[in-house]
C-alpha positions as CSV (number, residue, x, y, z in Angstrom):
1,X,107.3,86.4,83.6
2,X,109.0,89.8,83.4
3,X,108.4,91.8,80.2
4,X,109.2,95.2,78.8
5,X,106.0,96.7,77.2
6,X,104.9,100.0,75.7
7,X,101.8,101.9,76.7
8,X,99.6,102.2,73.7
9,X,98.3,105.7,74.6
10,X,101.7,107.2,75.2
11,X,104.2,104.9,73.5
12,X,106.4,105.0,76.6
13,X,108.1,101.8,77.9
14,X,107.4,100.2,81.2
15,X,108.5,97.1,83.1
16,X,106.0,94.5,84.0
17,X,107.0,91.8,86.6
18,X,106.0,90.0,89.7
19,X,107.7,90.5,93.1
20,X,106.6,88.5,96.2
21,X,103.4,87.5,94.4
22,X,102.4,91.1,93.5
23,X,102.3,92.3,89.9
24,X,104.5,95.4,89.6
25,X,104.5,97.8,86.7
26,X,107.2,100.5,86.6
27,X,106.8,103.3,84.1
28,X,109.8,104.8,82.3
29,X,110.0,108.2,80.5
30,X,111.5,106.5,77.5
31,X,109.8,106.3,74.1
32,X,109.5,102.9,72.4
33,X,112.6,102.7,70.2
34,X,115.0,99.8,69.5
35,X,117.8,101.4,71.6
36,X,115.5,102.2,74.5
37,X,114.0,98.7,74.5
38,X,117.5,97.3,74.7
39,X,118.3,99.5,77.7
40,X,115.1,98.7,79.5
41,X,115.4,95.0,78.8
42,X,118.9,95.1,80.3
43,X,117.4,96.6,83.5
44,X,114.6,94.0,83.4
45,X,117.2,91.2,83.1
46,X,119.0,92.6,86.1
47,X,115.8,92.9,88.2
48,X,114.8,89.3,87.2
49,X,118.2,88.0,88.2
50,X,118.1,89.8,91.6
51,X,114.6,88.5,92.3
52,X,115.7,84.9,91.6
53,X,118.8,85.4,93.8
54,X,116.7,87.0,96.6
55,X,118.7,90.3,96.3
56,X,116.2,92.6,94.7
57,X,115.5,95.7,96.8
58,X,112.2,97.2,95.5
59,X,112.3,100.0,98.0
60,X,115.6,101.2,96.5
61,X,113.9,101.3,93.1
62,X,110.6,102.8,93.9
63,X,109.2,104.2,97.2
64,X,105.8,105.0,95.9
65,X,102.8,103.2,94.4
66,X,100.5,100.5,95.7
67,X,102.7,97.6,94.4
68,X,105.6,98.7,96.5
69,X,103.4,99.0,99.6
70,X,102.0,95.5,99.1
71,X,105.3,93.8,98.1
72,X,107.4,95.4,100.8
73,X,105.0,95.3,103.8
């Protein structure tokens, strides 16, 4: 299940979701505020919808990180 979470040490929001069986966590530079949670949740909703439809392009979102290498190989 896809979720928007905040890192306890920094208070910054990140996206936490599964893609092709790999857990993916994408950090944002946004602090945990009501407005920012709304924005990041809208992005998470779009990503979830695209994954379900088979349209999600992880490489276009992030070209670094171990999750991208595992999910896109």
